[in-house]
C-alpha positions in Angstrom: -15.5 27.7 -17.5 -14.6 23.7 -18.2 -10.9 24.6 -18.8 -10.6 26.9 -16.3 -12.1 24.1 -13.9 -9.4 21.4 -15.3 -6.2 24.3 -14.4 -7.1 25.0 -10.8 -8.0 21.8 -10.3 -3.8 20.1 -10.4 -2.6 23.8 -8.7 -5.1 23.5 -5.7 -3.7 20.7 -4.2 -0.7 20.2 -4.8 0.2 21.0 -0.2 -3.3 18.8 0.4 -1.9 15.8 -0.9 1.9 16.5 -0.3 -0.3 16.4 3.8 -1.9 12.5 2.1 0.9 11.6 1.3 2.5 11.8 4.5 -0.6 11.2 6.5 -0.7 7.6 4.8 3.3 7.1 5.6 2.7 8.0 8.9 0.0 5.7 9.4 2.2 2.9 7.3 4.7 3.1 10.0 2.0 3.4 13.3 0.4 0.0 11.4 4.2 -0.8 11.4 3.9 -1.4 15.6 1.3 -3.8 15.2 3.0 -7.3 14.6 3.9 -11.0 15.3 7.5 -12.3 14.6 7.8 -15.7 12.3 11.1 -17.9 11.7 10.8 -17.0 7.9 12.3 -13.5 9.1 9.2 -11.8 7.7 6.9 -10.9 10.6 2.5 -11.0 10.1 2.4 -7.1 10.3 -0.3 -4.8 10.3 1.6 -2.6 7.7 0.2 -3.8 4.5 -3.2 -2.5 5.5 -1.7 0.7 5.6 -0.7 -0.1 2.0 -4.0 -1.5 0.8 -5.4 1.6 2.1 -2.5 4.0 0.1 -3.9 2.3 -3.0 -7.8 2.6 -1.9 -7.8 6.1 -0.6 -4.5 7.7 -3.1 -4.9 6.2 -6.1 -2.3 5.1 -7.7 -0.2 7.9 -8.6 0.1 9.1 -5.2 0.2 5.6 -3.4 3.3 5.0 -5.1 4.6 7.7 -3.2 3.3 7.2 0.5 5.3 3.6 0.4 8.9 5.4 -1.0 8.7 7.2 2.0 8.6 4.7 4.7 11.0 2.7 2.7 13.7 5.3 2.8 13.5 6.9 5.5 13.5 3.0 6.9 17.0 2.5 4.5 18.1 5.9 6.9 18.2 3.9 9.4 14.8 4.9 11.2 13.3 2.3 13.1 9.4 3.0 10.9 9.2 -1.4 9.3 7.5 -3.8 11.4 9.5 -4.4 14.6 11.4 -1.7 14.7 13.9 -2.3 11.6 15.7 -0.2 10.1 18.6 0.8 7.8 20.1 -0.6 4.6 20.1 -4.4 5.5 16.5 -4.2 5.1 16.6 -3.7 1.8 18.7 -6.7 0.8 17.2 -9.2 3.5 14.2 -11.2 3.2 12.2 -8.7 2.9 13.4 -6.8 0.4 11.0 -8.8 -2.4 8.2 -7.2 -0.1 8.7 -4.4 -0.2 9.2 -3.3 -3.5 5.4 -5.5 -3.4 4.3 -3.0 -1.3 5.4 -0.2 -4.1 3.9 -1.8 -7.1 1.4 -3.5 -5.3 -0.7 -0.2 -4.1 -0.4 1.0 -8.5 -2.0 -2.1 -8.8 -5.0 -0.9 -6.0 -4.7 2.1 -7.0 -5.3 1.2 -10.3 -7.9 -1.6 -10.2 -10.3 0.9 -7.1 -10.1 3.7 -9.6 -10.7 2.7 -13.0 -12.9 3.7 -13.6 -14.9 4.9 -10.8 -14.2 3.5 -7.7 -16.8 1.0 -6.0 -16.2 -0.8 -3.0 -16.7 -4.4 -5.2 -13.0 -2.9 -6.7 -11.7 -1.6 -3.8 -11.9 -5.1 -2.9 -10.4 -6.6 -6.2 -8.2 -4.1 -5.7 -7.3 -4.9 -2.2 -6.8 -8.8 -2.8 -4.9 -8.6 -6.0 -2.3 -5.5 -5.2 -2.8 -6.0 -1.5 -2.1 -9.4 -1.6 -1.2 -10.9 -4.9 1.4 -8.2 -5.7 3.4 -8.1 -2.9 3.5 -12.1 -2.7 4.7 -12.3 -6.2 7.8 -10.0 -5.2 8.1 -11.0 -2.0 8.1 -14.7 -2.1 11.5 -14.9 -5.0 13.3 -12.6 -3.2 12.8 -14.5 0.0 13.5 -17.3 -0.8 16.6 -16.4 -2.8 18.4 -13.9 0.5 17.0 -16.9 2.9 18.5 -20.0 0.1 15.0 -21.8 0.7 13.9 -23.4 -2.2 11.0 -21.3 -3.8 8.4 -24.4 -3.4 8.9 -24.3 0.6 9.0 -20.4 0.7 5.8 -20.0 -0.4 3.9 -22.7 0.9 5.1 -21.5 4.6 3.9 -17.7 2.8 0.6 -19.1 3.5 0.3 -18.2 6.5 0.1 -14.7 5.8 -2.5 -15.4 3.8 -5.9 -15.4 5.8 -4.1 -12.1 7.9 -3.9 -10.4 4.7 -7.3 -11.2 3.4 -8.5 -10.0 7.1 -6.4 -6.9 6.5 -8.1 -6.7 2.8 -11.7 -6.5 3.8 -10.7 -4.0 6.9 -9.5 -1.9 4.3 -12.3 -2.5 1.7 -14.6 -1.4 4.4 -12.3 1.6 5.7 -12.1 3.5 2.8 -15.9 2.8 1.9 -16.3 4.1 4.5 -13.8 7.5 4.5 -15.4 7.8 0.9 -18.9 8.3 2.1 -17.6 10.2 4.7 -14.9 12.8 3.1 -15.4 12.1 -0.4 -12.7 14.7 -1.7 -9.9 12.8 -0.1 -10.6 10.6 -3.2 -8.5 11.5 -5.9 -10.8 14.2 -7.7 -10.8 12.2 -11.8 -14.6 12.4 -11.4 -15.4 15.7 -10.0 -13.9 16.9 -13.8 -15.2 13.7 -15.0 -18.5 15.6 -14.2 -16.8 18.9 -15.3 -16.4 17.5 -19.2 
């Protein structure tokens, strides 16, 4: 009986999981319409909120797919990034490292938030580490390389983003916790399988 549940569970949500990935990709795109241009070429955007939410809700295995969908659409020329940006240039511009950071960050958010089980403080820690620290660690060096500005000044100038990113982490945590209570099926089913064992 237990084995039957474990075999059926991965097949059942295939279409639903694709739909959730598409929903979060669309959410990241929509949040890109909320943007504040910055002189350094990296705008303040709400898209990182979408990345954090994807990691918190979809988990480490599926969240990166939502981010990759957005990046592929951008590379294809669709204006899906903050400020209506798109085209292959985004993969080599000042924001290229941040886009890579989104993918890695979504994985880290999901890993922390859901290991071994989802709690509000794990969600908050995941959003802060994966959604901010990981993104900065990949984004800032690439921005410095592309713009020709030394790493230290680039890192210091990036501190202007930090308060907003912390607020986004708080908002992502609150939204994810509320969604978890209202619709737990939106989250990875690991906990359900664990109880079935």
